[in-house]
C-alpha positions in Angstrom: 13.4 -55.3 -37.7 15.5 -52.0 -37.4 14.1 -48.6 -38.5 15.8 -47.8 -42.2 18.4 -45.0 -42.7 18.5 -42.4 -45.0 21.6 -41.0 -46.4 21.4 -36.9 -46.8 24.4 -36.2 -49.8 25.3 -33.0 -50.9 27.2 -32.7 -54.2 30.3 -30.8 -55.0 31.2 -30.6 -58.8 34.1 -29.2 -60.2 38.4 -29.8 -60.2 37.9 -28.9 -56.3 34.9 -31.5 -55.4 36.7 -33.3 -53.5 38.9 -31.0 -51.2 35.2 -29.1 -50.9 33.2 -32.3 -50.2 36.1 -33.3 -47.3 36.0 -30.3 -45.6 31.6 -30.2 -45.7 32.3 -33.7 -44.0 33.8 -31.8 -41.1 31.4 -29.3 -40.9 28.7 -32.0 -40.6 30.6 -33.9 -37.7 31.0 -30.3 -36.0 27.0 -30.4 -36.5 26.3 -33.7 -34.8 29.1 -33.0 -31.7 27.2 -30.0 -30.9 23.8 -30.8 -31.7 24.5 -34.1 -29.4 23.4 -36.3 -31.9 23.8 -39.6 -31.6 24.9 -40.4 -35.7 27.7 -42.0 -36.5 28.2 -42.4 -40.3 29.7 -39.3 -41.6 32.1 -39.1 -44.5 33.1 -38.0 -48.5 33.1 -40.1 -51.6 34.8 -39.1 -54.5 32.8 -40.6 -57.7 35.3 -38.7 -60.3 37.8 -36.8 -60.7 35.0 -33.6 -60.9 32.2 -35.2 -58.5 32.4 -36.0 -55.0 29.6 -35.3 -52.1 29.6 -35.5 -48.4 27.3 -37.5 -46.8 25.3 -38.0 -43.3 23.2 -41.0 -42.3 19.9 -40.6 -40.1 17.4 -42.7 -38.9 14.2 -42.1 -41.0 12.2 -40.6 -38.1 14.9 -37.9 -38.1 15.3 -37.5 -41.7 12.5 -34.4 -42.3 14.6 -32.7 -39.1 17.9 -33.5 -40.5 16.7 -32.2 -44.2 15.0 -29.1 -42.6 18.3 -27.8 -40.7 21.1 -28.9 -42.8 19.2 -29.2 -46.3 20.7 -31.6 -48.4 20.9 -31.8 -52.1 19.4 -35.3 -52.4 18.9 -38.0 -50.0 18.8 -42.0 -50.6 18.1 -45.3 -48.4 21.0 -46.3 -46.8 22.3 -50.0 -46.9 25.0 -50.9 -44.9 
């Protein structure tokens, strides 16, 4: 059985939420590359016209380290 994955989430609200979430996801991708992490699931999702979020999926054993370094707003168990 493979290790659980955790989706770290940064919420953005308001009329520019989608644009900001897209931009934040780019910074997350840059962080993954800079730190040479083997994380592949980074992205953004629009929930409504005024609520979007950026996310990074990490193995559960790296969640505390990533949480402390990146300060996400919330997290959830990732189900592919």
